[in-house]
C-alpha positions in Angstrom: 97.4 66.4 107.3 96.2 62.8 107.4 99.0 60.5 108.6 100.0 58.8 111.8 102.2 61.1 113.9 104.8 58.4 114.2 105.8 59.1 110.6 104.6 62.6 109.8 106.5 64.2 112.7 109.9 62.8 111.6 112.2 63.7 108.7 113.8 60.7 107.0 116.8 60.7 104.7 116.3 60.9 100.9 117.0 57.5 99.3 116.4 58.6 95.6 114.9 61.3 93.4 113.0 61.0 90.1 111.5 63.5 87.6 108.2 62.6 85.8 106.8 64.6 82.8 103.5 62.9 82.3 100.5 61.8 84.3 101.2 58.2 83.1 104.7 58.3 84.4 103.4 59.5 87.8 101.0 56.6 87.9 103.7 54.1 87.1 105.8 55.3 90.1 102.8 55.0 92.4 102.1 51.5 91.0 105.8 50.7 91.6 105.4 51.7 95.3 102.6 49.2 95.6 104.3 46.4 93.6 107.6 46.7 95.4 105.8 47.0 98.8 107.5 50.4 99.5 107.5 51.5 103.1 108.2 55.2 103.3 107.3 58.7 102.3 106.9 59.9 98.7 107.2 63.7 98.3 105.8 65.3 95.1 107.3 68.7 94.4 105.4 70.8 91.8 107.3 73.8 90.6 105.4 77.0 89.8 102.2 75.7 91.4 100.1 76.7 94.4 100.2 73.1 95.4 103.9 73.2 96.0 104.6 69.9 97.8 102.5 66.9 98.7 103.4 63.8 100.6 102.2 60.3 100.4 102.9 57.7 103.1 103.2 54.0 102.3 103.5 50.9 104.4 104.3 47.7 102.4 102.9 49.3 99.3 99.6 50.3 100.9 98.7 54.0 101.5 98.5 55.0 105.1 98.4 58.8 104.9 99.0 61.9 103.0 99.7 65.6 103.5 99.4 68.9 101.6 100.5 72.5 102.2 97.4 73.8 100.6 94.2 73.9 102.8 95.1 71.1 105.2 92.5 72.1 107.7 89.8 72.7 105.1 90.5 69.3 103.7 90.4 67.6 107.1 87.2 69.4 108.1 85.4 68.5 104.8 86.2 64.8 105.2 84.9 64.8 108.8 81.7 66.6 107.6 81.1 64.0 104.9 82.1 60.8 106.7 81.8 61.6 110.4 79.2 64.5 110.6 78.6 63.7 114.3 82.1 65.0 115.0 81.5 68.4 113.4 79.0 71.2 113.4 77.0 72.2 110.3 79.2 74.9 108.7 82.9 74.3 107.9 83.6 78.1 108.2 82.6 78.7 111.8 82.8 77.1 115.3 85.9 75.0 114.5 86.7 74.7 118.2 83.7 72.4 118.4 85.1 69.8 116.2 85.7 66.4 117.9 89.2 65.7 116.6 91.8 67.4 114.5 94.2 64.7 113.2 94.8 61.0 112.4 95.8 60.0 115.9 92.8 61.6 117.6 90.5 60.0 115.1 92.2 56.6 115.7 91.6 57.2 119.4 87.9 57.6 118.8 87.9 54.4 116.8 89.5 52.5 119.7 86.9 53.9 122.0 84.1 52.8 119.7 82.9 56.3 119.0 83.9 56.2 115.3 83.5 53.1 113.0 86.7 51.7 111.4 85.0 52.0 108.0 84.4 55.7 108.6 88.0 56.3 109.2 89.0 54.2 106.1 86.5 56.4 104.1 88.1 59.6 105.3 91.6 58.3 104.4 90.6 57.3 100.9 88.5 60.4 100.1 91.2 62.8 101.5 93.9 61.0 99.4 91.7 61.0 96.3 91.2 64.7 96.6 94.9 65.3 97.0 95.9 63.1 94.0 93.3 65.0 91.9 95.1 68.2 92.8 98.4 66.7 91.9 97.1 65.6 88.5 95.5 68.9 87.8 98.6 70.9 88.7 100.7 68.7 86.4 98.3 68.9 83.5 97.9 72.6 83.9 101.6 73.2 83.8 102.0 70.6 81.0 104.8 69.2 83.1 107.2 71.8 81.7 109.5 71.5 84.6 108.5 68.0 85.5 107.3 66.8 88.9 110.0 65.9 91.3 109.5 62.8 93.2 111.5 62.3 96.4 111.6 58.9 98.1 112.3 58.6 101.8 112.4 55.0 103.2 111.0 54.6 106.7 111.9 51.6 108.9 108.8 49.4 109.2 109.2 49.3 113.1 108.9 53.1 113.1 105.3 53.0 111.7 102.3 52.8 113.8 99.7 51.8 111.3 96.9 53.2 113.4 93.9 51.3 112.1 93.5 51.6 108.3 95.3 51.3 105.0 94.1 51.9 101.5 95.1 50.5 98.1 97.0 53.1 96.3 95.9 51.9 92.8 92.2 52.2 93.8 92.7 55.7 95.1 94.6 56.7 92.0 91.9 55.2 89.7 89.2 57.2 91.6 91.3 60.4 91.3 92.0 60.0 87.6 88.3 59.2 86.9 87.3 62.4 88.7 89.8 64.4 86.8 88.6 63.1 83.4 85.1 63.9 84.2 86.2 67.4 85.3 88.0 67.8 82.0 85.0 66.7 79.9 82.8 69.2 81.7 85.1 72.0 80.5 86.5 72.7 84.0 90.2 71.8 83.4 91.3 75.4 84.1 89.3 75.7 87.3 90.6 74.4 90.6 88.0 73.2 93.0 90.2 74.9 95.8 89.2 78.3 94.5 86.3 80.3 96.0 83.6 82.0 93.9 82.9 85.6 94.5 80.5 88.0 92.9 82.2 90.7 90.8 79.2 92.6 89.3 76.2 92.1 91.6 73.8 94.3 89.7 74.5 92.7 86.3 74.1 89.3 87.9 70.8 90.3 89.4 69.6 91.4 86.0 70.5 88.0 84.4 69.1 85.7 87.1 65.7 85.1 88.8 65.3 86.5 92.3 65.7 83.1 94.0 68.8 82.2 92.0 70.3 85.7 92.8 69.6 85.2 96.5 71.3 81.8 96.5 74.4 83.1 94.6 74.8 86.1 96.9 74.6 83.8 99.9 77.0 81.2 98.6 79.5 83.1 96.4 80.9 85.3 99.2 84.5 84.5 98.5 85.1 82.6 101.7 84.3 79.0 100.8 85.9 77.0 98.0 83.9 75.1 95.4 84.6 71.9 97.4 83.5 73.6 100.6 80.2 74.6 99.0 79.7 71.2 97.5 79.9 69.6 101.0 77.6 72.3 102.5 75.0 71.7 99.7 75.5 67.9 99.9 76.4 67.5 96.3 79.4 66.8 94.0 81.6 69.7 93.2 81.3 69.1 89.5 77.6 69.8 88.9 77.9 72.7 91.4 80.7 74.3 89.4 78.9 73.6 86.1 75.8 75.5 87.4 77.8 78.7 88.0 80.2 78.2 85.0 78.3 80.6 82.7 78.5 83.4 85.2 82.3 82.6 85.6 82.9 82.6 81.9 81.1 86.0 81.3 83.0 87.6 84.2 80.1 88.1 86.6 81.5 85.7 89.1 85.2 85.4 89.9 87.2 82.6 91.4 89.8 83.7 94.0 92.4 81.9 96.2 91.5 81.8 99.9 93.6 80.9 102.9 93.1 77.9 105.1 90.4 77.9 107.8 91.4 79.7 111.0 92.4 77.4 113.7 91.1 77.7 117.3 93.7 79.2 119.6 93.4 77.5 123.0 95.4 75.8 125.6 95.8 72.0 125.5 92.9 70.3 127.1 91.1 67.1 127.2 89.0 66.5 124.0 85.7 64.8 124.0 87.4 61.4 123.5 89.2 61.8 126.9 92.7 62.1 125.4 94.8 65.1 126.3 95.8 67.1 123.3 99.5 67.7 123.4 100.2 69.7 120.2 102.7 72.4 119.8 101.8 75.9 121.1 99.4 77.6 118.7 99.1 74.5 116.6 96.0 72.3 116.0 97.7 69.5 118.0 99.8 68.1 115.2 97.4 68.4 112.3 100.3 69.8 110.3 103.8 68.6 110.0 106.3 71.1 111.4 107.9 71.5 108.0 104.7 72.8 106.5 104.2 75.6 109.0 105.8 78.5 107.0 103.7 77.7 103.9 100.3 77.3 105.6 97.9 80.2 105.4 96.6 81.4 108.8 99.7 80.1 110.7 101.6 82.9 112.4 105.0 84.3 111.4 107.1 85.9 114.2 109.4 87.9 111.9 107.9 91.2 113.1 107.8 92.2 116.7 104.2 93.3 117.7 103.6 96.2 120.0 103.5 95.5 123.6 99.9 95.4 125.0 98.4 98.7 125.6 95.5 99.8 127.8 92.1 99.7 126.1 91.9 103.5 126.3 95.3 104.2 124.6 95.5 101.4 122.1 94.9 102.4 118.4 91.5 101.4 117.1 91.6 99.4 113.8 88.5 98.9 111.8 88.2 96.0 109.3 85.3 96.1 106.8 84.7 92.7 105.3 81.8 90.2 105.2 84.1 87.3 105.5 83.9 85.7 109.0 87.0 83.7 108.5 89.2 86.7 107.5 87.6 88.9 110.2 88.4 86.3 112.8 92.0 86.1 111.6 92.3 89.9 111.6 90.9 90.0 115.1 93.3 87.4 116.4 96.3 89.2 114.9 95.3 92.8 116.1 94.2 91.6 119.6 97.4 89.7 120.3 99.4 92.7 119.1 97.6 95.0 121.6 95.3 96.9 119.3 91.5 97.5 119.7 89.4 96.0 116.8 86.1 96.5 115.3 84.7 94.4 112.5 82.1 95.8 110.1 80.4 93.2 107.9 77.6 95.3 106.4 79.1 97.4 103.7 75.9 99.5 103.6 76.4 100.5 107.3 80.2 100.8 107.1 80.3 104.7 106.9 77.8 105.1 109.8 79.8 102.7 112.1 83.1 104.4 111.1 81.7 107.8 112.2 80.5 106.3 115.5 83.8 104.6 116.3 86.4 107.0 114.6 89.1 104.3 114.0 92.8 105.2 113.6 93.2 102.9 110.6 90.8 101.2 108.3 91.3 97.9 106.6 88.8 97.5 103.7 88.2 94.4 101.6 87.8 94.9 97.9 85.2 92.3 97.1 81.9 92.7 99.0 78.2 92.5 98.1 76.2 95.6 97.3 79.1 98.1 97.6 82.7 97.1 96.8 85.9 98.4 98.3 86.4 101.2 95.8 82.9 102.7 96.4 83.3 102.6 100.2 86.8 104.1 100.0 85.5 106.9 97.9 82.7 107.5 100.4 85.2 107.5 103.3 87.4 110.1 101.6 84.4 112.5 101.1 84.1 112.7 105.0 86.5 115.4 106.3 87.0 113.4 109.6 88.7 110.6 107.5 90.7 112.7 105.1 94.0 111.7 106.7 93.0 108.3 108.1 95.0 105.5 106.5 92.7 103.2 104.4 94.3 100.0 103.3 92.5 97.9 100.7 92.8 94.1 100.8 92.3 91.9 97.8 93.2 88.5 96.5 93.9 89.9 93.1 97.2 91.9 93.5 97.2 93.4 90.0 98.4 96.8 88.7 94.9 97.8 87.5 93.5 97.2 91.0 96.4 99.3 92.6 95.9 102.2 90.2 92.1 102.2 90.8 92.7 102.0 94.6 94.9 105.0 94.5 92.4 106.9 92.4 89.7 106.5 95.1 92.1 107.6 97.8 93.4 104.4 99.4 96.6 104.7 101.4 98.0 101.3 100.6 97.3 97.8 99.4 97.5 94.4 101.2 97.3 91.2 99.3 95.5 88.2 100.8 95.9 85.8 102.4 96.0 87.7 105.7 99.1 87.1 107.7 100.5 88.6 110.9 103.6 89.8 109.1 101.7 91.7 106.5 99.3 93.3 108.9 101.9 94.4 111.4 104.1 95.8 108.6 101.2 98.0 107.5 100.5 99.2 111.0 104.1 100.0 111.7 104.2 102.0 108.5 101.0 104.0 108.8 100.5 104.4 112.5 102.7 106.5 114.8 104.7 104.5 117.4 102.4 106.0 120.2 98.9 107.2 119.9 
C-alpha cells in the first residue's frame, strides 16, 4: 500500500463505472484522469486474475499513490531496499521488524525530519506504481480482456487529501510500465509473472545439466520463497535478465514457478519507531500499510472464523512439527500454532528430518512438498516406514493443489493435503480434524 492514509483509509461513493477491453483503452482512461485533473480513486477490477483489484489515487490528475491486494508488503519492502536501503536490512525475507517504516505516512514523517530525501520518496512512488501498472497490463493481456477490466471511479474532495510530499505524472509512469512490459514480451516471458517464485523440481537432473557453481547458486536462490522480483533486488539486477537466465530450466521442467504469499508481518505492540512517531495501526496490522478493505484477501493476515484452542500448558499441549526450508512459511506456521496454544518445532533440513522426528515424537506433522535434496513424497514414505509414526497424521503442503499431487500423496501415506498460502483458518481446520480435543 502506497497512499496517504487520509485517502486510503476512507471509502468514497462510486461516481461512474467503465469497462475496457484493450490495453490502449486502459491507457486512454488514465490519460483522461490526467487531462481532466481528476481527483479521486480509480479501482481496476480484473476478473479471473490473481491480481483481483488495484487502486490508483489521483490529485488534480497527478498520481499520489496506489494499492494492490497482491504482495503489498513485498512490494513496499522491495522499493525501500532499492531506493532507501538505509531503512532496511539486507534480505527482504527476514528481520522485517527492523525496517524503519511501513507506509506512506511514516515515510513522509522521515522526509520531514530530514532522514529521507524527497527525491527518494518520489522514486519509491514512481517505481511502486510502475510495478503495479505492469501487473495490470500483464493480467489484461494474459486474459485477452475476455471479461474486460472494470474501472470504478470514486471522486474525493480535494480538501480531504493530504498530499504528503510527492506526486508523479501518470503518463510517465504508464510509459515506463508499458516499455517494461514490451521488453518482457520480446524476451518470451509474456506467460511468466515476476510475482512467481522459482523452485527446483528435479534437483538431480538440474545438477547433471549445470556446472557446480551454477548449481549451488540455483539451489540457494530458487528455494520457492522469493519471487523473481525479490531475487532481482537481492542480486542488484533487473528481473528480466535474471528470468532469462533460468528460462531454459523453466521450459524443460527442472525449475517450476509457484505462487507465494506475502511476507510475514512482525506482530508487536504499537511503539515508537526510529523516526520518533508513535505507530498507531490497527491491532495485528502493520500500522496501516494495508487498507482495511484488503485484509481478507491479503496472504498472511489472520482470519478469525475458526476458534483456536485455549492456551495449554507446555507439557500437555500437542506438539506439531513443520518440515520446510522456507523461513517465511515456518515463521507463519509458528505464529499460528503458538497463538493457538500448540507446541511447535520447525525442521528445515530434509536430510535430518526423520532423526529430529524420532527425537521429538510430534503428534502431527506438516510436510512441505518442494524441498531440496529430498522432496515431501520421499520424506513421507520414510516416515511411514517407522512404526512409531504409523498412525501419526502427516499433512503435505504444496502450492500446486492438483489431482496428481493428491493421488501421489495418498500413495506414500499422507493423511491429508493443505494448499498454500498458509492461513490460520486452514491450519486450525486441519488440527481440529486430525487431533483429538484433548491430548
